[in-house]
N, CA, C, O and the ligand as a Tripos MOL2 file, in Angstrom:
@<TRIPOS>MOLECULE
protein
  305   303    77     0     0
PROTEIN
NO_CHARGES

@<TRIPOS>ATOM
      1 N          -5.5530  -45.0960   56.8950 N.3       1 MET1
      2 CA         -4.3890  -44.8640   57.7640 C.3       1 MET1
      3 C          -4.8440  -44.2950   59.1040 C.2       1 MET1
      4 O          -5.2300  -43.1280   59.1830 O.2       1 MET1
      5 N          -4.8040  -45.0730   60.1110 N.am      2 ILE2
      6 CA         -5.1930  -44.6020   61.4350 C.3       2 ILE2
      7 C          -4.0080  -44.7890   62.3760 C.2       2 ILE2
      8 O          -3.5390  -45.9060   62.5930 O.2       2 ILE2
      9 N          -3.5360  -43.6820   62.9260 N.am      3 GLY3
     10 CA         -2.4320  -43.7670   63.8810 C.3       3 GLY3
     11 C          -1.1040  -44.0140   63.2120 C.2       3 GLY3
     12 O          -1.0470  -44.4970   62.0810 O.2       3 GLY3
     13 N          -0.0500  -43.6860   63.9030 N.am      4 ALA4
     14 CA          1.2820  -43.8470   63.3460 C.3       4 ALA4
     15 C           2.0640  -44.9310   64.0790 C.2       4 ALA4
     16 O           3.2160  -45.2030   63.7400 O.2       4 ALA4
     17 N           1.4480  -45.5490   65.0740 N.am      5 GLU5
     18 CA          2.1530  -46.5320   65.8860 C.3       5 GLU5
     19 C           1.9930  -47.9370   65.3260 C.2       5 GLU5
     20 O           1.0620  -48.2250   64.5740 O.2       5 GLU5
     21 N           2.9070  -48.7880   65.7030 N.am      6 GLY6
     22 CA          2.7750  -50.2020   65.3780 C.3       6 GLY6
     23 C           3.1510  -50.5290   63.9600 C.2       6 GLY6
     24 O           3.2950  -49.6420   63.1190 O.2       6 GLY6
     25 N           3.3100  -51.8110   63.6990 N.am      7 PRO7
     26 CA          3.7080  -52.2260   62.3470 C.3       7 PRO7
     27 C           2.5790  -51.9840   61.3530 C.2       7 PRO7
     28 O           1.4010  -52.1280   61.6820 O.2       7 PRO7
     29 N           2.9470  -51.6230   60.1660 N.am      8 LEU8
     30 CA          1.9600  -51.4160   59.1070 C.3       8 LEU8
     31 C           1.6440  -52.7630   58.4750 C.2       8 LEU8
     32 O           2.5200  -53.4340   57.9300 O.2       8 LEU8
     33 N           0.3970  -53.1370   58.5580 N.am      9 ILE9
     34 CA         -0.0080  -54.3780   57.8960 C.3       9 ILE9
     35 C          -0.8790  -54.0090   56.7120 C.2       9 ILE9
     36 O          -1.8770  -53.3020   56.8480 O.2       9 ILE9
     37 N          -0.4870  -54.4980   55.5540 N.am     10 ASP10
     38 CA         -1.2820  -54.2290   54.3580 C.3      10 ASP10
     39 C          -2.5300  -55.0840   54.3870 C.2      10 ASP10
     40 O          -2.4730  -56.3040   54.5370 O.2      10 ASP10
     41 N          -3.6490  -54.4190   54.2390 N.am     11 ARG11
     42 CA         -4.9330  -55.1240   54.2680 C.3      11 ARG11
     43 C          -5.5380  -55.2040   52.8770 C.2      11 ARG11
     44 O          -5.2490  -54.3910   51.9990 O.2      11 ARG11
     45 N          -6.3700  -56.1890   52.7100 N.am     12 CYS12
     46 CA         -7.1140  -56.3830   51.4620 C.3      12 CYS12
     47 C          -7.9550  -55.1360   51.1470 C.2      12 CYS12
     48 O          -8.5120  -54.5150   52.0520 O.2      12 CYS12
     49 N          -8.0430  -54.7750   49.8590 N.am     13 SER13
     50 CA         -8.8020  -53.5940   49.4420 C.3      13 SER13
     51 C         -10.3000  -53.8460   49.3060 C.2      13 SER13
     52 O         -11.0780  -52.9020   49.1760 O.2      13 SER13
     53 N         -10.7010  -55.0960   49.3330 N.am     14 ARG14
     54 CA        -12.1200  -55.4280   49.1910 C.3      14 ARG14
     55 C         -12.8850  -54.8180   50.3580 C.2      14 ARG14
     56 O         -12.4710  -54.9360   51.5110 O.2      14 ARG14
     57 N         -14.0150  -54.1580   50.0490 N.am     15 ALA15
     58 CA        -14.8100  -53.5120   51.0860 C.3      15 ALA15
     59 C         -15.2140  -54.5200   52.1500 C.2      15 ALA15
     60 O         -15.7450  -55.5850   51.8330 O.2      15 ALA15
     61 N         -14.9670  -54.1870   53.4040 N.am     16 GLY16
     62 CA        -15.3850  -55.0420   54.5030 C.3      16 GLY16
     63 C         -14.4190  -56.1630   54.8420 C.2      16 GLY16
     64 O         -14.6120  -56.8640   55.8350 O.2      16 GLY16
     65 N         -13.3920  -56.3420   54.0380 N.am     17 CYS17
     66 CA        -12.4490  -57.4330   54.2860 C.3      17 CYS17
     67 C         -11.2890  -56.9180   55.1330 C.2      17 CYS17
     68 O         -10.7190  -55.8680   54.8370 O.2      17 CYS17
     69 N         -10.9420  -57.6540   56.1810 N.am     18 THR18
     70 CA         -9.8360  -57.2270   57.0460 C.3      18 THR18
     71 C          -8.6700  -58.2050   56.9800 C.2      18 THR18
     72 O          -7.7500  -58.1330   57.7950 O.2      18 THR18
     73 N          -8.7060  -59.1220   56.0110 N.am     19 ASN19
     74 CA         -7.6070  -60.0720   55.8800 C.3      19 ASN19
     75 C          -6.3300  -59.3470   55.4590 C.2      19 ASN19
     76 O          -6.3890  -58.3430   54.7490 O.2      19 ASN19
     77 N          -5.1850  -59.8500   55.8920 N.am     20 PRO20
     78 CA         -3.9360  -59.2690   55.3950 C.3      20 PRO20
     79 C          -3.7800  -59.5400   53.8970 C.2      20 PRO20
     80 O          -4.1390  -60.6120   53.4090 O.2      20 PRO20
     81 N          -3.2500  -58.5700   53.1920 N.am     21 ALA21
     82 CA         -3.0800  -58.7210   51.7490 C.3      21 ALA21
     83 C          -1.9790  -59.7210   51.4410 C.2      21 ALA21
     84 O          -0.9670  -59.7890   52.1390 O.2      21 ALA21
     85 N          -2.1910  -60.4910   50.3900 N.am     22 SER22
     86 CA         -1.1750  -61.4450   49.9610 C.3      22 SER22
     87 C          -0.7900  -61.2300   48.5030 C.2      22 SER22
     88 O           0.0930  -61.9060   47.9750 O.2      22 SER22
     89 N          -1.4640  -60.2800   47.8620 N.am     23 ALA23
     90 CA         -1.1900  -60.0350   46.4430 C.3      23 ALA23
     91 C          -1.4790  -58.5820   46.1120 C.2      23 ALA23
     92 O          -2.1980  -57.8900   46.8320 O.2      23 ALA23
     93 N          -0.8930  -58.1330   44.9900 N.am     24 LYS24
     94 CA         -1.1960  -56.8070   44.4680 C.3      24 LYS24
     95 C          -1.9710  -56.9640   43.1720 C.2      24 LYS24
     96 O          -1.6150  -57.7570   42.3010 O.2      24 LYS24
     97 N          -3.0330  -56.1890   43.0710 N.am     25 VAL25
     98 CA         -3.8020  -56.1510   41.8300 C.3      25 VAL25
     99 C          -3.4340  -54.8320   41.1500 C.2      25 VAL25
    100 O          -3.8770  -53.7600   41.5620 O.2      25 VAL25
    101 N          -2.6260  -54.9310   40.1150 N.am     26 ASN26
    102 CA         -2.1550  -53.7440   39.3780 C.3      26 ASN26
    103 C          -3.0750  -53.5170   38.1970 C.2      26 ASN26
    104 O          -3.3500  -54.4470   37.4380 O.2      26 ASN26
    105 N          -3.5530  -52.3000   38.0300 N.am     27 TRP27
    106 CA         -4.5150  -52.0500   36.9640 C.3      27 TRP27
    107 C          -4.4680  -50.5940   36.5590 C.2      27 TRP27
    108 O          -3.8510  -49.7610   37.2230 O.2      27 TRP27
    109 N          -5.1370  -50.3040   35.4510 N.am     28 ARG28
    110 CA         -5.3550  -48.9080   35.0790 C.3      28 ARG28
    111 C          -6.6130  -48.8150   34.2420 C.2      28 ARG28
    112 O          -7.0550  -49.7900   33.6340 O.2      28 ARG28
    113 N          -7.1690  -47.6370   34.2260 N.am     29 ASN29
    114 CA         -8.3360  -47.3540   33.3870 C.3      29 ASN29
    115 C          -7.8470  -46.6380   32.1440 C.2      29 ASN29
    116 O          -7.4680  -45.4690   32.2120 O.2      29 ASN29
    117 N          -7.8480  -47.3230   31.0080 N.am     30 PRO30
    118 CA         -7.2650  -46.7310   29.7880 C.3      30 PRO30
    119 C          -7.9560  -45.4410   29.3600 C.2      30 PRO30
    120 O          -7.3810  -44.6530   28.6100 O.2      30 PRO30
    121 N          -9.1770  -45.2160   29.8260 N.am     31 ARG31
    122 CA         -9.8840  -44.0010   29.4260 C.3      31 ARG31
    123 C          -9.3700  -42.7610   30.1620 C.2      31 ARG31
    124 O          -9.4650  -41.6500   29.6400 O.2      31 ARG31
    125 N          -8.8270  -42.9440   31.3700 N.am     32 ILE32
    126 CA         -8.3640  -41.7700   32.1240 C.3      32 ILE32
    127 C          -6.8940  -41.8310   32.5100 C.2      32 ILE32
    128 O          -6.3130  -40.8200   32.9050 O.2      32 ILE32
    129 N          -6.2830  -43.0210   32.3970 N.am     33 HIS33
    130 CA         -4.8900  -43.1540   32.7980 C.3      33 HIS33
    131 C          -3.9940  -43.3450   31.5810 C.2      33 HIS33
    132 O          -4.3620  -44.0330   30.6290 O.2      33 HIS33
    133 N          -2.8200  -42.7340   31.6180 N.am     34 THR34
    134 CA         -1.8520  -42.9710   30.5530 C.3      34 THR34
    135 C          -1.2030  -44.3420   30.7850 C.2      34 THR34
    136 O          -1.3570  -44.9440   31.8470 O.2      34 THR34
    137 N          -0.4760  -44.8200   29.7710 N.am     35 GLU35
    138 CA          0.0730  -46.1840   29.8080 C.3      35 GLU35
    139 C           1.0310  -46.4260   30.9610 C.2      35 GLU35
    140 O           1.1650  -47.5570   31.4280 O.2      35 GLU35
    141 N           1.7010  -45.3760   31.4260 N.am     36 ASP36
    142 CA          2.6990  -45.5790   32.4810 C.3      36 ASP36
    143 C           2.1010  -45.4540   33.8810 C.2      36 ASP36
    144 O           2.8240  -45.4480   34.8770 O.2      36 ASP36
    145 N           0.7880  -45.3550   33.9420 N.am     37 ARG37
    146 CA          0.1130  -45.2070   35.2230 C.3      37 ARG37
    147 C          -0.3010  -46.5790   35.7370 C.2      37 ARG37
    148 O          -0.9020  -47.3630   35.0010 O.2      37 ARG37
    149 N           0.0130  -46.8720   36.9810 N.am     38 VAL38
    150 CA         -0.3890  -48.1510   37.5640 C.3      38 VAL38
    151 C          -1.1110  -47.8970   38.8740 C.2      38 VAL38
    152 O          -0.5340  -47.3330   39.8030 O.2      38 VAL38
    153 N          -2.3540  -48.3040   38.9540 N.am     39 LYS39
    154 CA         -3.1010  -48.2380   40.1950 C.3      39 LYS39
    155 C          -2.9440  -49.5820   40.9000 C.2      39 LYS39
    156 O          -2.8850  -50.6270   40.2520 O.2      39 LYS39
    157 N          -2.8780  -49.5500   42.2220 N.am     40 ILE40
    158 CA         -2.6510  -50.8010   42.9510 C.3      40 ILE40
    159 C          -3.7150  -50.9950   44.0150 C.2      40 ILE40
    160 O          -3.9290  -50.1360   44.8710 O.2      40 ILE40
    161 N          -4.3730  -52.1350   43.9440 N.am     41 TRP41
    162 CA         -5.2270  -52.5860   45.0290 C.3      41 TRP41
    163 C          -4.5140  -53.7370   45.7060 C.2      41 TRP41
    164 O          -3.8160  -54.5140   45.0550 O.2      41 TRP41
    165 N          -4.6870  -53.8450   46.9990 N.am     42 LEU42
    166 CA         -4.1350  -54.9920   47.7140 C.3      42 LEU42
    167 C          -5.2430  -56.0130   47.8940 C.2      42 LEU42
    168 O          -6.4110  -55.6590   48.0510 O.2      42 LEU42
    169 N          -4.8680  -57.2760   47.8700 N.am     43 ALA43
    170 CA         -5.8910  -58.3170   47.9620 C.3      43 ALA43
    171 C          -5.3950  -59.4910   48.7870 C.2      43 ALA43
    172 O          -4.2160  -59.8430   48.7540 O.2      43 ALA43
    173 N          -6.3180  -60.0890   49.5290 N.am     44 CYS44
    174 CA         -6.0130  -61.3280   50.2360 C.3      44 CYS44
    175 C          -6.1960  -62.4990   49.2680 C.2      44 CYS44
    176 O          -6.6430  -62.3100   48.1360 O.2      44 CYS44
    177 N          -5.8550  -63.6940   49.7100 N.am     45 ASP45
    178 CA         -5.9970  -64.8850   48.8600 C.3      45 ASP45
    179 C          -7.4160  -65.0240   48.3430 C.2      45 ASP45
    180 O          -7.6440  -65.3840   47.1880 O.2      45 ASP45
    181 N          -8.3570  -64.7320   49.2160 N.am     46 GLU46
    182 CA         -9.7640  -64.9430   48.9130 C.3      46 GLU46
    183 C         -10.2700  -63.9900   47.8310 C.2      46 GLU46
    184 O         -11.1470  -64.3520   47.0470 O.2      46 GLU46
    185 N          -9.7210  -62.7750   47.7830 N.am     47 HIS47
    186 CA        -10.3070  -61.7440   46.9380 C.3      47 HIS47
    187 C          -9.4650  -61.3180   45.7390 C.2      47 HIS47
    188 O          -9.9260  -60.5030   44.9400 O.2      47 HIS47
    189 N          -8.2620  -61.8330   45.5860 N.am     48 SER48
    190 CA         -7.4470  -61.3880   44.4510 C.3      48 SER48
    191 C          -8.1490  -61.7190   43.1310 C.2      48 SER48
    192 O          -8.1220  -60.9270   42.1890 O.2      48 SER48
    193 N          -8.7740  -62.8950   43.0750 N.am     49 GLU49
    194 CA         -9.4620  -63.2800   41.8460 C.3      49 GLU49
    195 C         -10.7140  -62.4180   41.6360 C.2      49 GLU49
    196 O         -11.0030  -62.0000   40.5150 O.2      49 GLU49
    197 N         -11.4440  -62.1590   42.7090 N.am     50 PHE50
    198 CA        -12.6340  -61.3170   42.6290 C.3      50 PHE50
    199 C         -12.2800  -59.9340   42.0850 C.2      50 PHE50
    200 O         -12.9360  -59.4340   41.1700 O.2      50 PHE50
    201 N         -11.2430  -59.3220   42.6500 N.am     51 LEU51
    202 CA        -10.8640  -57.9730   42.2420 C.3      51 LEU51
    203 C         -10.3470  -57.9630   40.8060 C.2      51 LEU51
    204 O         -10.6220  -57.0360   40.0430 O.2      51 LEU51
    205 N          -9.6000  -58.9990   40.4490 N.am     52 ARG52
    206 CA         -9.0970  -59.0690   39.0800 C.3      52 ARG52
    207 C         -10.2690  -59.1780   38.0960 C.2      52 ARG52
    208 O         -10.3110  -58.4820   37.0820 O.2      52 ARG52
    209 N         -11.2130  -60.0590   38.4140 N.am     53 ASP53
    210 CA        -12.3640  -60.2360   37.5200 C.3      53 ASP53
    211 C         -13.2120  -58.9730   37.4340 C.2      53 ASP53
    212 O         -13.7450  -58.6450   36.3740 O.2      53 ASP53
    213 N         -13.3330  -58.2700   38.5520 N.am     54 TYR54
    214 CA        -14.0960  -57.0220   38.6040 C.3      54 TYR54
    215 C         -13.5200  -56.0140   37.6070 C.2      54 TYR54
    216 O         -14.2570  -55.3670   36.8630 O.2      54 TYR54
    217 N         -12.1990  -55.8940   37.6060 N.am     55 LEU55
    218 CA        -11.5480  -54.9460   36.7040 C.3      55 LEU55
    219 C         -11.5610  -55.4580   35.2650 C.2      55 LEU55
    220 O         -11.7980  -54.6990   34.3260 O.2      55 LEU55
    221 N         -11.3050  -56.7430   35.1100 N.am     56 ALA56
    222 CA        -11.2690  -57.3290   33.7650 C.3      56 ALA56
    223 C         -12.6380  -57.2160   33.0950 C.2      56 ALA56
    224 O         -12.7230  -57.0500   31.8780 O.2      56 ALA56
    225 N         -13.7000  -57.3060   33.8810 N.am     57 SER57
    226 CA        -15.0430  -57.2240   33.3070 C.3      57 SER57
    227 C         -15.3460  -55.8200   32.8050 C.2      57 SER57
    228 O         -16.2660  -55.6290   32.0100 O.2      57 SER57
    229 N         -14.5810  -54.8380   33.2630 N.am     58 ARG58
    230 CA        -14.7060  -53.4750   32.7510 C.3      58 ARG58
    231 C         -13.7030  -53.1800   31.6420 C.2      58 ARG58
    232 O         -13.5370  -52.0340   31.2260 O.2      58 ARG58
    233 N         -13.0480  -54.2160   31.1790 N.am     59 SER59
    234 CA        -12.0480  -54.0980   30.1110 C.3      59 SER59
    235 C         -10.8560  -53.2470   30.5220 C.2      59 SER59
    236 O         -10.2220  -52.6070   29.6840 O.2      59 SER59
    237 N         -10.5520  -53.2440   31.8250 N.am     60 PHE60
    238 CA         -9.3450  -52.5740   32.2800 C.3      60 PHE60
    239 C          -8.1900  -53.5700   32.2450 C.2      60 PHE60
    240 O          -8.3650  -54.7320   32.6130 O.2      60 PHE60
    241 N          -7.0120  -53.1260   31.8040 N.am     61 PRO61
    242 CA         -5.8420  -54.0010   31.9090 C.3      61 PRO61
    243 C          -5.5660  -54.2850   33.3930 C.2      61 PRO61
    244 O          -5.5830  -53.3670   34.2130 O.2      61 PRO61
    245 N          -5.3160  -55.5370   33.7300 N.am     62 VAL62
    246 CA         -5.1080  -55.9000   35.1320 C.3      62 VAL62
    247 C          -4.0730  -57.0150   35.2140 C.2      62 VAL62
    248 O          -4.0360  -57.9120   34.3720 O.2      62 VAL62
    249 N          -3.2290  -56.9410   36.2480 N.am     63 LEU63
    250 CA         -2.1720  -57.9280   36.4350 C.3      63 LEU63
    251 C          -2.0010  -58.1650   37.9360 C.2      63 LEU63
    252 O          -1.7060  -57.2370   38.6890 O.2      63 LEU63
    253 N          -2.1910  -59.4160   38.3610 N.am     64 VAL64
    254 CA         -2.0410  -59.7540   39.7760 C.3      64 VAL64
    255 C          -0.6220  -60.2530   40.0140 C.2      64 VAL64
    256 O          -0.1390  -61.1430   39.3130 O.2      64 VAL64
    257 N           0.0410  -59.6700   41.0120 N.am     65 THR65
    258 CA          1.4170  -60.0640   41.3170 C.3      65 THR65
    259 C           1.5680  -60.2800   42.8130 C.2      65 THR65
    260 O           0.6500  -60.0020   43.5850 O.2      65 THR65
    261 N           2.7240  -60.7740   43.2150 N.am     66 GLY66
    262 CA          3.0440  -60.8680   44.6320 C.3      66 GLY66
    263 C           3.2520  -59.4880   45.2090 C.2      66 GLY66
    264 O           3.4690  -58.5210   44.4790 O.2      66 GLY66
    265 N           3.1830  -59.4000   46.5520 N.am     67 LEU67
    266 CA          3.3030  -58.1000   47.2220 C.3      67 LEU67
    267 C           4.6460  -57.4400   46.9760 C.2      67 LEU67
    268 O           4.7430  -56.2130   46.9630 O.2      67 LEU67
    269 N           5.6890  -58.2450   46.7790 N.am     68 ASP68
    270 CA          7.0370  -57.6840   46.6470 C.3      68 ASP68
    271 C           7.4000  -57.3820   45.2030 C.2      68 ASP68
    272 O           8.5230  -56.9680   44.9170 O.2      68 ASP68
    273 N           6.4520  -57.5870   44.2890 N.am     69 GLN69
    274 CA          6.7270  -57.3280   42.8800 C.3      69 GLN69
    275 C           6.2170  -55.9590   42.4710 C.2      69 GLN69
    276 O           5.1000  -55.5690   42.8110 O.2      69 GLN69
    277 N           7.0490  -55.2360   41.7390 N.am     70 ASP70
    278 CA          6.6320  -53.9330   41.2460 C.3      70 ASP70
    279 C           6.3620  -54.0200   39.7550 C.2      70 ASP70
    280 O           7.1030  -54.6400   38.9930 O.2      70 ASP70
    281 N           5.2770  -53.3790   39.3760 N.am     71 VAL71
    282 CA          4.8820  -53.3860   37.9640 C.3      71 VAL71
    283 C           4.9540  -51.9540   37.4570 C.2      71 VAL71
    284 O           4.3580  -51.0590   38.0570 O.2      71 VAL71
    285 N           5.6700  -51.7190   36.3650 N.am     72 SER72
    286 CA          5.7770  -50.3580   35.8520 C.3      72 SER72
    287 C           4.7500  -50.0970   34.7550 C.2      72 SER72
    288 O           4.3500  -48.9560   34.5270 O.2      72 SER72
    289 N           4.3290  -51.1610   34.0780 N.am     73 VAL73
    290 CA          3.3080  -51.0250   33.0490 C.3      73 VAL73
    291 C           2.3820  -52.2340   33.1450 C.2      73 VAL73
    292 O           2.8420  -53.3700   33.2500 O.2      73 VAL73
    293 N           1.0820  -51.9830   33.1080 N.am     74 VAL74
    294 CA          0.1270  -53.0860   33.0680 C.3      74 VAL74
    295 C          -0.1270  -53.4090   31.5900 C.2      74 VAL74
    296 O          -0.6560  -52.5770   30.8520 O.2      74 VAL74
    297 N           0.2490  -54.6100   31.1660 N.am     75 PRO75
    298 CA          0.0680  -54.9400   29.7420 C.3      75 PRO75
    299 C          -1.4110  -54.9780   29.3540 C.2      75 PRO75
    300 O          -2.2610  -55.4370   30.1160 O.2      75 PRO75
    301 N          -1.6860  -54.4930   28.1730 N.am     76 THR76
    302 CA         -3.0830  -54.5190   27.7140 C.3      76 THR76
    303 C          -3.4190  -55.8950   27.1680 C.2      76 THR76
    304 O          -4.5460  -56.1270   26.7300 O.2      76 THR76
    305 ZN        -10.0220  -59.8930   51.0930 Zn       77 ZN77
@<TRIPOS>BOND
     1     1     2 1
     2     2     3 1
     3     3     4 2
     4     3     5 am
     5     5     6 1
     6     6     7 1
     7     7     8 2
     8     7     9 am
     9     9    10 1
    10    10    11 1
    11    11    12 2
    12    11    13 am
    13    13    14 1
    14    14    15 1
    15    15    16 2
    16    15    17 am
    17    17    18 1
    18    18    19 1
    19    19    20 2
    20    19    21 am
    21    21    22 1
    22    22    23 1
    23    23    24 2
    24    23    25 am
    25    25    26 1
    26    26    27 1
    27    27    28 2
    28    27    29 am
    29    29    30 1
    30    30    31 1
    31    31    32 2
    32    31    33 am
    33    33    34 1
    34    34    35 1
    35    35    36 2
    36    35    37 am
    37    37    38 1
    38    38    39 1
    39    39    40 2
    40    39    41 am
    41    41    42 1
    42    42    43 1
    43    43    44 2
    44    43    45 am
    45    45    46 1
    46    46    47 1
    47    47    48 2
    48    47    49 am
    49    49    50 1
    50    50    51 1
    51    51    52 2
    52    51    53 am
    53    53    54 1
    54    54    55 1
    55    55    56 2
    56    55    57 am
    57    57    58 1
    58    58    59 1
    59    59    60 2
    60    59    61 am
    61    61    62 1
    62    62    63 1
    63    63    64 2
    64    63    65 am
    65    65    66 1
    66    66    67 1
    67    67    68 2
    68    67    69 am
    69    69    70 1
    70    70    71 1
    71    71    72 2
    72    71    73 am
    73    73    74 1
    74    74    75 1
    75    75    76 2
    76    75    77 am
    77    77    78 1
    78    78    79 1
    79    79    80 2
    80    79    81 am
    81    81    82 1
    82    82    83 1
    83    83    84 2
    84    83    85 am
    85    85    86 1
    86    86    87 1
    87    87    88 2
    88    87    89 am
    89    89    90 1
    90    90    91 1
    91    91    92 2
    92    91    93 am
    93    93    94 1
    94    94    95 1
    95    95    96 2
    96    95    97 am
    97    97    98 1
    98    98    99 1
    99    99   100 2
   100    99   101 am
   101   101   102 1
   102   102   103 1
   103   103   104 2
   104   103   105 am
   105   105   106 1
   106   106   107 1
   107   107   108 2
   108   107   109 am
   109   109   110 1
   110   110   111 1
   111   111   112 2
   112   111   113 am
   113   113   114 1
   114   114   115 1
   115   115   116 2
   116   115   117 am
   117   117   118 1
   118   118   119 1
   119   119   120 2
   120   119   121 am
   121   121   122 1
   122   122   123 1
   123   123   124 2
   124   123   125 am
   125   125   126 1
   126   126   127 1
   127   127   128 2
   128   127   129 am
   129   129   130 1
   130   130   131 1
   131   131   132 2
   132   131   133 am
   133   133   134 1
   134   134   135 1
   135   135   136 2
   136   135   137 am
   137   137   138 1
   138   138   139 1
   139   139   140 2
   140   139   141 am
   141   141   142 1
   142   142   143 1
   143   143   144 2
   144   143   145 am
   145   145   146 1
   146   146   147 1
   147   147   148 2
   148   147   149 am
   149   149   150 1
   150   150   151 1
   151   151   152 2
   152   151   153 am
   153   153   154 1
   154   154   155 1
   155   155   156 2
   156   155   157 am
   157   157   158 1
   158   158   159 1
   159   159   160 2
   160   159   161 am
   161   161   162 1
   162   162   163 1
   163   163   164 2
   164   163   165 am
   165   165   166 1
   166   166   167 1
   167   167   168 2
   168   167   169 am
   169   169   170 1
   170   170   171 1
   171   171   172 2
   172   171   173 am
   173   173   174 1
   174   174   175 1
   175   175   176 2
   176   175   177 am
   177   177   178 1
   178   178   179 1
   179   179   180 2
   180   179   181 am
   181   181   182 1
   182   182   183 1
   183   183   184 2
   184   183   185 am
   185   185   186 1
   186   186   187 1
   187   187   188 2
   188   187   189 am
   189   189   190 1
   190   190   191 1
   191   191   192 2
   192   191   193 am
   193   193   194 1
   194   194   195 1
   195   195   196 2
   196   195   197 am
   197   197   198 1
   198   198   199 1
   199   199   200 2
   200   199   201 am
   201   201   202 1
   202   202   203 1
   203   203   204 2
   204   203   205 am
   205   205   206 1
   206   206   207 1
   207   207   208 2
   208   207   209 am
   209   209   210 1
   210   210   211 1
   211   211   212 2
   212   211   213 am
   213   213   214 1
   214   214   215 1
   215   215   216 2
   216   215   217 am
   217   217   218 1
   218   218   219 1
   219   219   220 2
   220   219   221 am
   221   221   222 1
   222   222   223 1
   223   223   224 2
   224   223   225 am
   225   225   226 1
   226   226   227 1
   227   227   228 2
   228   227   229 am
   229   229   230 1
   230   230   231 1
   231   231   232 2
   232   231   233 am
   233   233   234 1
   234   234   235 1
   235   235   236 2
   236   235   237 am
   237   237   238 1
   238   238   239 1
   239   239   240 2
   240   239   241 am
   241   241   242 1
   242   242   243 1
   243   243   244 2
   244   243   245 am
   245   245   246 1
   246   246   247 1
   247   247   248 2
   248   247   249 am
   249   249   250 1
   250   250   251 1
   251   251   252 2
   252   251   253 am
   253   253   254 1
   254   254   255 1
   255   255   256 2
   256   255   257 am
   257   257   258 1
   258   258   259 1
   259   259   260 2
   260   259   261 am
   261   261   262 1
   262   262   263 1
   263   263   264 2
   264   263   265 am
   265   265   266 1
   266   266   267 1
   267   267   268 2
   268   267   269 am
   269   269   270 1
   270   270   271 1
   271   271   272 2
   272   271   273 am
   273   273   274 1
   274   274   275 1
   275   275   276 2
   276   275   277 am
   277   277   278 1
   278   278   279 1
   279   279   280 2
   280   279   281 am
   281   281   282 1
   282   282   283 1
   283   283   284 2
   284   283   285 am
   285   285   286 1
   286   286   287 1
   287   287   288 2
   288   287   289 am
   289   289   290 1
   290   290   291 1
   291   291   292 2
   292   291   293 am
   293   293   294 1
   294   294   295 1
   295   295   296 2
   296   295   297 am
   297   297   298 1
   298   298   299 1
   299   299   300 2
   300   299   301 am
   301   301   302 1
   302   302   303 1
   303   303   304 2
@<TRIPOS>SUBSTRUCTURE
     1 MET1         2 RESIDUE 1 A MET
     2 ILE2         6 RESIDUE 1 A ILE
     3 GLY3        10 RESIDUE 1 A GLY
     4 ALA4        14 RESIDUE 1 A ALA
     5 GLU5        18 RESIDUE 1 A GLU
     6 GLY6        22 RESIDUE 1 A GLY
     7 PRO7        26 RESIDUE 1 A PRO
     8 LEU8        30 RESIDUE 1 A LEU
     9 ILE9        34 RESIDUE 1 A ILE
    10 ASP10       38 RESIDUE 1 A ASP
    11 ARG11       42 RESIDUE 1 A ARG
    12 CYS12       46 RESIDUE 1 A CYS
    13 SER13       50 RESIDUE 1 A SER
    14 ARG14       54 RESIDUE 1 A ARG
    15 ALA15       58 RESIDUE 1 A ALA
    16 GLY16       62 RESIDUE 1 A GLY
    17 CYS17       66 RESIDUE 1 A CYS
    18 THR18       70 RESIDUE 1 A THR
    19 ASN19       74 RESIDUE 1 A ASN
    20 PRO20       78 RESIDUE 1 A PRO
    21 ALA21       82 RESIDUE 1 A ALA
    22 SER22       86 RESIDUE 1 A SER
    23 ALA23       90 RESIDUE 1 A ALA
    24 LYS24       94 RESIDUE 1 A LYS
    25 VAL25       98 RESIDUE 1 A VAL
    26 ASN26      102 RESIDUE 1 A ASN
    27 TRP27      106 RESIDUE 1 A TRP
    28 ARG28      110 RESIDUE 1 A ARG
    29 ASN29      114 RESIDUE 1 A ASN
    30 PRO30      118 RESIDUE 1 A PRO
    31 ARG31      122 RESIDUE 1 A ARG
    32 ILE32      126 RESIDUE 1 A ILE
    33 HIS33      130 RESIDUE 1 A HIS
    34 THR34      134 RESIDUE 1 A THR
    35 GLU35      138 RESIDUE 1 A GLU
    36 ASP36      142 RESIDUE 1 A ASP
    37 ARG37      146 RESIDUE 1 A ARG
    38 VAL38      150 RESIDUE 1 A VAL
    39 LYS39      154 RESIDUE 1 A LYS
    40 ILE40      158 RESIDUE 1 A ILE
    41 TRP41      162 RESIDUE 1 A TRP
    42 LEU42      166 RESIDUE 1 A LEU
    43 ALA43      170 RESIDUE 1 A ALA
    44 CYS44      174 RESIDUE 1 A CYS
    45 ASP45      178 RESIDUE 1 A ASP
    46 GLU46      182 RESIDUE 1 A GLU
    47 HIS47      186 RESIDUE 1 A HIS
    48 SER48      190 RESIDUE 1 A SER
    49 GLU49      194 RESIDUE 1 A GLU
    50 PHE50      198 RESIDUE 1 A PHE
    51 LEU51      202 RESIDUE 1 A LEU
    52 ARG52      206 RESIDUE 1 A ARG
    53 ASP53      210 RESIDUE 1 A ASP
    54 TYR54      214 RESIDUE 1 A TYR
    55 LEU55      218 RESIDUE 1 A LEU
    56 ALA56      222 RESIDUE 1 A ALA
    57 SER57      226 RESIDUE 1 A SER
    58 ARG58      230 RESIDUE 1 A ARG
    59 SER59      234 RESIDUE 1 A SER
    60 PHE60      238 RESIDUE 1 A PHE
    61 PRO61      242 RESIDUE 1 A PRO
    62 VAL62      246 RESIDUE 1 A VAL
    63 LEU63      250 RESIDUE 1 A LEU
    64 VAL64      254 RESIDUE 1 A VAL
    65 THR65      258 RESIDUE 1 A THR
    66 GLY66      262 RESIDUE 1 A GLY
    67 LEU67      266 RESIDUE 1 A LEU
    68 ASP68      270 RESIDUE 1 A ASP
    69 GLN69      274 RESIDUE 1 A GLN
    70 ASP70      278 RESIDUE 1 A ASP
    71 VAL71      282 RESIDUE 1 A VAL
    72 SER72      286 RESIDUE 1 A SER
    73 VAL73      290 RESIDUE 1 A VAL
    74 VAL74      294 RESIDUE 1 A VAL
    75 PRO75      298 RESIDUE 1 A PRO
    76 THR76      302 RESIDUE 1 A THR
    77 ZN77       305 GROUP 0 **** ****
C-alpha cells in the first residue's frame, strides 16, 4: 500500500508480477489456521494456476475464484 491517492488496483500476489489481478486464490494452512480462516492471494491470469499448484503441493486446501466471489470456507 503506497499512497492514498488514485484508484486501487488489485495486483497479482506473485513476487515480481505487476499484472492486475483477475482471480482470488483462497487457501488456508490446516496446521495453523482453523477451518473458518481464509487467506487470500490475488492472481493474474498467468499466475492463478501457479499459485494454486504451489499451495496444493503443500497439501493446503485451495480454491480459485473470481475477484467478486467471497469464500467463507475453503473445502478440504
Ligand atoms: Zn501474476
